[in-house]
Residue, then its C-alpha position, 0 to 999 in steps of 0.5 A: m708286204a709285196k717287197k717282203y715276199s719278193k725278197a724271200i722268193l728271190l732268195i729261194l730261187l737263188i738257193v735252188f739255182a745255186n744248188s742245181a749248178f753245183a749238184q754235178g759231180p766231178p768229170p769222170p777220169p780218162p780211160p786207161i791207156t791200153p797196151i798192145d795185146g799179145g795177139v797183135v805182137a804175134l801177128f807182127l812177128a808172123g809177118a816179119a817171119y813171112a817176109i824173111k822167108k820170102i827174101r830167102d826164097k828169092n835169093k835161092 
């Protein structure tokens, strides 16, 4: 009789553990690649313009 209950308990535990192991969903997707913002490009252009101005002032 104990053998009968031990098999049932083992089966129930197996089902519970298998269910909890596969209950997790798939991993989340990776975040999208963010492009360079327009403000950053404007800062690069301002820095280049300032450097050109300094070079022209030095040559004069």
